[in-house]
C-alpha positions as CSV (number, residue, x, y, z in Angstrom):
1,M,53.7,42.5,77.8
2,S,56.4,43.6,75.7
3,R,55.7,44.3,71.8
4,K,56.8,41.7,69.1
5,K,59.7,43.0,67.1
6,I,59.3,41.7,63.7
7,A,61.7,42.7,60.7
8,L,59.9,43.0,57.4
9,V,62.5,43.2,54.4
10,S,62.0,44.3,51.0
11,A,64.5,44.9,48.2
12,T,62.5,45.4,44.8
13,R,59.4,47.1,43.7
14,A,57.6,43.9,42.8
15,E,58.2,42.2,46.2
16,W,56.8,45.7,48.0
17,Y,53.7,45.9,46.3
18,L,53.2,42.6,47.6
19,L,54.0,43.1,51.2
20,W,52.3,46.9,51.4
21,N,49.1,45.5,53.1
22,L,51.0,43.1,55.5
23,A,53.3,46.0,56.3
24,K,50.2,48.2,57.2
25,E,48.8,45.5,59.4
26,L,51.9,44.7,61.2
27,E,52.2,48.7,61.7
28,K,49.0,49.4,63.3
29,D,48.9,46.4,65.6
30,E,49.5,47.6,69.1
31,G,51.0,44.3,69.9
32,I,53.9,44.4,67.3
33,E,56.7,46.8,66.5
34,L,57.5,46.7,62.7
35,L,61.3,47.1,61.8
36,L,61.0,47.8,58.1
37,L,64.5,47.2,56.3
38,V,64.8,48.3,52.7
39,T,67.8,47.2,50.5
40,G,68.5,46.0,47.1
41,A,67.2,48.0,44.1
42,H,65.2,50.2,46.2
43,L,68.3,52.0,47.0
44,S,69.6,52.3,43.5
45,E,69.3,55.1,41.3
46,S,69.4,53.0,38.3
47,F,66.2,51.2,39.4
48,G,64.5,54.5,40.2
49,N,65.1,54.8,44.1
50,T,61.8,53.2,44.8
51,Y,62.5,53.5,48.4
52,Q,61.1,56.9,48.1
53,E,57.8,55.3,47.1
54,I,57.7,53.5,50.6
55,E,58.7,56.5,52.4
56,K,55.2,58.1,51.4
57,D,53.5,55.5,53.5
58,F,55.9,54.1,56.2
59,N,59.1,55.1,58.4
60,I,62.0,53.0,57.0
61,T,63.9,51.6,59.9
62,H,67.1,51.0,58.4
63,K,68.4,51.3,54.6
64,I,70.8,48.7,53.9
65,P,72.9,49.2,50.7
66,I,74.3,46.0,49.1
67,L,74.3,46.4,45.3
68,E,77.7,46.4,43.3
69,N,78.0,48.7,40.4
70,N,77.8,46.0,38.0
71,D,75.2,43.1,37.4
72,D,77.6,40.3,36.3
73,K,78.0,37.0,38.1
74,L,80.9,38.3,40.4
75,S,79.0,41.6,41.4
76,L,75.8,39.8,42.5
77,A,77.9,37.1,44.5
78,K,79.8,40.0,46.2
79,S,76.3,41.9,46.6
80,L,75.1,38.6,48.5
81,A,78.1,38.5,50.6
82,V,77.5,42.2,51.7
83,A,73.8,41.1,52.5
84,V,74.9,38.5,54.8
85,S,77.4,40.8,56.5
86,A,75.0,43.9,56.6
87,F,71.9,42.3,57.9
88,A,73.6,40.0,60.5
89,E,75.1,43.8,61.8
90,A,71.6,45.1,61.5
91,F,70.0,42.2,63.3
92,E,72.7,42.3,65.9
93,K,71.5,46.1,66.6
94,L,67.7,45.7,66.0
95,K,67.2,42.2,67.9
96,P,64.0,41.2,66.0
97,D,62.0,38.4,67.3
98,A,61.3,37.3,63.5
99,V,62.3,38.3,59.8
100,V,59.6,38.3,57.2
101,I,60.9,37.6,53.9
102,L,58.7,37.1,50.5
103,G,59.8,34.9,47.2
104,D,63.1,33.9,46.0
105,R,65.4,37.0,45.2
106,Y,69.1,36.7,45.8
107,E,69.0,39.5,48.2
108,M,66.8,37.4,50.4
109,L,69.1,34.3,50.6
110,G,71.7,36.8,52.3
111,V,69.2,37.9,54.7
112,A,67.9,34.4,55.3
113,S,71.3,33.2,56.0
114,A,72.0,36.0,58.4
115,A,69.0,35.5,60.1
116,L,69.7,31.8,60.3
117,M,73.0,32.1,61.9
118,M,71.7,34.8,64.4
119,H,69.1,32.3,65.4
120,I,66.3,34.6,64.5
121,P,62.7,32.8,63.0
122,I,62.3,33.3,59.3
123,I,58.8,33.7,58.3
124,H,58.6,33.0,54.5
125,L,55.9,34.0,51.9
126,C,55.2,32.7,48.6
127,G,57.4,29.4,48.8
128,G,56.5,26.3,47.2
129,E,56.3,27.8,43.9
130,L,58.6,26.8,40.6
131,T,60.4,28.9,38.3
132,L,62.6,26.5,36.3
133,G,64.1,28.9,33.9
134,A,65.7,30.7,36.8
135,M,68.2,30.4,39.7
136,D,65.5,31.7,41.8
137,D,64.1,28.4,42.1
138,S,66.9,27.0,44.2
139,I,67.1,30.2,46.0
140,R,63.3,30.0,47.1
141,H,63.4,26.2,48.3
142,S,66.7,27.3,50.1
143,I,65.0,29.7,52.1
144,S,62.1,27.6,52.6
145,K,64.3,25.0,54.3
146,M,65.7,27.9,56.8
147,A,62.4,29.1,57.4
148,S,60.1,28.2,60.7
149,L,56.9,29.4,59.1
150,H,55.3,29.4,55.6
151,F,52.5,31.4,54.1
152,V,51.8,29.9,50.3
153,S,49.2,31.1,47.9
154,T,47.6,27.6,46.7
155,K,47.1,24.0,47.8
156,A,49.8,22.9,45.4
157,Y,52.3,25.1,46.9
158,K,51.7,23.8,50.5
159,K,51.8,20.1,49.2
160,R,55.4,21.3,47.5
161,L,56.6,22.4,50.8
162,M,55.5,19.3,52.4
163,Q,57.6,17.3,49.9
164,L,60.6,19.3,51.0
165,G,60.0,17.7,54.4
166,E,58.5,20.7,55.9
167,E,55.7,20.1,59.1
168,K,52.2,20.5,58.0
169,K,51.5,22.4,61.1
170,R,53.9,25.0,60.0
171,I,52.5,25.8,56.6
172,F,49.6,28.0,56.0
173,N,47.7,28.3,52.5
174,V,46.4,32.0,52.7
175,G,45.9,32.7,49.1
176,S,47.2,35.3,46.8
177,L,48.7,38.5,48.2
178,A,48.4,40.4,44.8
179,G,44.5,39.3,44.9
180,E,44.5,41.2,48.2
181,N,45.6,44.5,46.6
182,V,43.1,43.6,43.3
183,K,40.1,43.8,45.9
184,K,41.3,46.8,48.2
185,L,42.7,49.3,45.8
186,K,40.2,51.6,43.7
187,L,41.7,51.1,40.3
188,L,42.2,54.0,37.8
189,S,39.8,54.4,35.0
190,K,41.6,54.2,31.4
191,K,41.1,58.0,31.0
192,E,42.7,58.4,34.4
193,L,45.8,56.3,33.8
194,E,46.2,58.0,30.6
195,S,46.4,61.2,32.3
196,E,48.9,59.5,34.9
197,L,51.4,57.9,32.4
198,G,51.0,60.7,29.8
199,L,50.2,58.3,27.0
200,S,47.1,57.5,24.8
201,L,46.0,54.2,26.0
202,K,43.4,53.5,23.4
203,N,45.1,50.0,22.7
204,F,48.1,49.3,24.7
205,L,50.5,46.5,25.9
206,L,52.0,46.3,29.3
207,I,55.6,44.8,29.1
208,T,58.0,43.5,31.5
209,Y,61.3,41.3,30.4
210,H,63.7,40.0,32.9
211,S,66.8,38.1,32.0
212,E,66.6,34.2,32.1
213,T,69.2,33.6,35.1
214,L,69.7,30.0,33.6
215,N,70.1,31.1,30.1
216,L,72.0,34.3,29.8
217,Q,74.1,34.0,26.9
218,N,71.3,35.0,24.4
219,T,69.8,38.1,26.4
220,K,70.8,40.8,24.2
221,K,69.7,39.1,21.1
222,E,66.4,38.0,22.6
223,V,65.8,41.3,23.8
224,Q,66.3,43.0,20.4
225,I,63.9,40.1,18.7
226,L,61.3,41.1,21.1
227,L,61.7,44.8,20.2
228,D,61.9,44.1,16.3
229,F,58.5,42.1,16.7
230,L,56.8,45.0,19.0
231,D,58.0,47.2,16.2
232,T,55.7,45.6,13.6
233,L,52.5,45.8,15.4
234,K,50.3,48.7,14.2
235,D,48.3,51.3,16.1
236,I,49.4,50.3,19.8
237,T,51.0,51.7,22.7
238,L,53.8,50.2,24.3
239,I,54.3,50.5,28.3
240,F,57.4,48.9,29.4
241,T,58.6,48.7,33.0
242,K,62.1,47.9,34.0
243,A,63.8,44.5,34.2
244,N,65.1,43.3,37.8
245,A,68.5,43.8,39.4
246,D,69.3,40.6,37.7
247,E,72.5,39.4,35.8
248,N,72.0,41.3,32.3
249,G,69.4,43.7,33.7
250,L,71.2,46.7,32.9
251,L,71.7,45.5,29.2
252,I,67.9,44.8,29.2
253,N,67.1,48.3,30.6
254,Q,69.4,50.3,28.5
255,A,67.9,48.1,25.3
256,L,64.5,49.5,26.3
257,K,65.5,53.1,27.0
258,N,67.1,53.4,23.7
259,Y,64.0,52.1,22.0
260,C,61.4,54.4,24.0
261,L,63.7,57.4,23.1
262,K,63.5,56.4,19.4
263,N,60.0,55.7,19.7
264,S,58.3,58.3,22.1
265,H,55.2,58.9,20.0
266,K,54.2,55.4,21.2
267,A,56.4,53.8,24.0
268,K,57.4,54.6,27.2
269,L,59.6,53.0,29.7
270,F,59.1,53.1,33.7
271,D,61.3,52.7,36.7
272,N,58.1,51.8,38.6
273,L,54.5,52.3,37.9
274,G,53.7,51.4,41.9
275,A,50.6,49.0,42.6
276,L,48.0,51.3,41.7
277,K,49.2,52.3,38.1
278,Y,50.5,48.8,37.5
279,L,47.2,46.9,38.3
280,S,45.3,49.9,36.5
281,A,47.4,49.3,33.5
282,L,46.9,45.3,33.7
283,K,43.2,45.8,33.8
284,H,43.0,47.9,30.8
285,A,45.7,46.4,28.6
286,K,44.9,44.5,25.6
287,A,47.6,42.0,26.9
288,V,50.6,41.8,29.3
289,V,53.9,40.7,27.4
290,G,57.0,39.4,28.8
291,N,58.1,36.9,31.3
292,S,57.4,38.8,34.6
293,S,55.7,36.7,37.4
294,S,53.2,39.3,37.8
295,G,52.0,38.4,34.2
296,I,51.4,34.9,35.4
297,C,49.9,35.8,38.9
298,E,48.0,38.7,38.6
299,S,46.6,39.1,35.0
300,G,44.2,36.3,35.7
301,F,42.3,38.5,38.2
302,F,41.1,41.0,35.0
303,K,40.9,38.2,32.6
304,T,43.6,40.1,30.5
305,P,45.9,38.0,28.4
306,C,49.2,37.3,29.3
307,I,51.8,36.3,26.5
308,N,54.6,34.5,28.6
309,I,57.9,34.1,26.8
310,G,60.5,31.4,27.4
311,D,61.4,29.6,30.7
312,R,61.6,31.9,33.3
313,Q,58.2,31.1,34.6
314,K,58.3,27.6,33.6
315,G,56.5,25.5,36.3
316,R,54.4,28.1,37.8
317,L,50.6,27.6,38.2
318,R,48.9,29.2,35.5
319,G,45.6,30.2,34.0
320,A,44.0,29.8,30.8
321,N,44.6,33.3,29.9
322,I,48.2,32.5,29.7
323,I,49.9,31.8,26.1
324,D,53.3,30.4,26.4
325,C,55.7,30.8,23.6
326,E,59.3,31.2,22.4
327,M,60.8,34.4,21.5
328,K,60.8,33.1,17.9
329,D,56.9,32.4,18.2
330,L,55.7,35.7,19.2
331,K,53.8,36.2,15.5
332,K,52.0,32.9,16.2
333,A,51.3,34.3,20.1
334,F,49.8,37.1,18.9
335,K,47.7,35.3,16.4
336,R,46.3,33.0,19.2
337,L,45.7,36.0,21.2
338,E,43.1,37.4,18.6
339,S,41.3,33.9,18.1
340,E,37.7,33.6,18.4
341,E,38.6,30.2,20.5
342,F,41.0,32.0,22.7
343,K,38.7,35.1,23.4
344,E,35.8,32.4,24.5
345,K,38.3,30.6,26.5
346,L,38.7,33.8,28.5
347,K,35.3,34.5,29.1
348,H,34.8,31.5,31.2
349,F,38.2,30.4,32.8
350,K,38.5,30.0,36.5
351,N,41.8,32.1,38.0
352,P,43.9,29.7,39.9
353,F,44.9,32.4,42.4
354,E,41.3,33.7,43.3
355,N,40.8,33.4,47.0
356,K,38.2,35.1,49.5
357,K,40.7,35.5,52.6
358,S,42.4,38.3,53.7
359,P,46.0,37.1,53.7
360,S,47.5,40.0,55.4
361,I,45.3,39.8,58.3
362,F,45.6,36.2,58.7
363,I,49.3,36.5,58.5
364,K,49.5,39.0,61.1
365,N,47.0,37.2,63.5
366,V,49.5,33.8,63.0
367,I,52.6,35.9,63.9
368,K,50.9,37.6,67.0
369,N,49.4,34.2,68.4
370,T,52.6,32.4,67.9
371,N,55.4,31.9,70.5
372,L,58.5,32.8,68.2
373,A,60.8,31.8,70.7
374,T,59.6,28.1,70.5
375,I,59.8,27.9,66.4
376,L,63.2,27.5,65.6
377,Q,63.9,23.8,66.1
378,K,62.2,21.8,63.4
379,D,61.6,18.2,62.3
380,F,61.8,16.7,58.8
381,V,58.9,14.8,57.8
382,D,59.6,11.9,55.3
383,R,57.0,11.3,53.2
384,K,56.3,8.5,50.6
């Protein structure tokens, strides 16, 4: 019997660290041929050429550059168009039996559109979620409607896909891919992390701030408010990771770079920490600050507080370790962080993303045991 050819696509560092275990499961299965396609920010020097991290563990089948030089609306639209064309050509050459896509990035909308038009089944991970402050929300739901199989992280997200008319038999609640990393990786001690990062980490914040893609006009002002506030904090180290390749992402990264150059004694900006260092930092941090999905979804595994700023992650399921605030209310949020009431709550809260499964093995087995040639045609299920 011929092996199933499964294309796995990654465009960003955050996405890849969620996909790593699944890629490894697919790669080592004798019944599957893994086609690893790398694109987007992975291939950009501005975002750290993170494809090099992938190459330490995997052979990349195809590198597909799509990014324009700028990150304005026109450039992102052009990048999306390039993605459709370039991935259509790659799929024509590689002839995969299915394409695995995670999440809600605009690059993945191009990949999904190409696969749809080439009649290649799409396997979508992390559908059914909400991020009301970002255009990612519309992209995620669009990809879900193009997909033939769905693997979600909670019952609520499965229910939401059913609300979109998807058939129940096509949706699998496998739990958190991030949680699988937490369980499998031997995390660094604080001393080991200090050695890796080259900073004193007695008391530190882990900060990732992305643009709100549905509220872009105030990005520069908002970032400056954040940096000005962080500058008022005493005896604390600041670890920044770069913003995504979204509109205004380069603007944010330049502001962070300038700040860290002026404050090198207490602040450092990283292109990419990788899964091991990032999760280790998340474990040891006083708090994670910003508006990244990892703050919402991963911090709970360590009971690390998360100060979530603005609307980018609005609508996501969250645990009691999350303190939501607007940029202007950072002082109030940090005061709550130090309150005895919050600290007591932190001891007893239940992480909504906790799971006992191994999502990657489950996903691999479903792919392996499904006749992929028969799953393209779907029904729409009306629900009251």
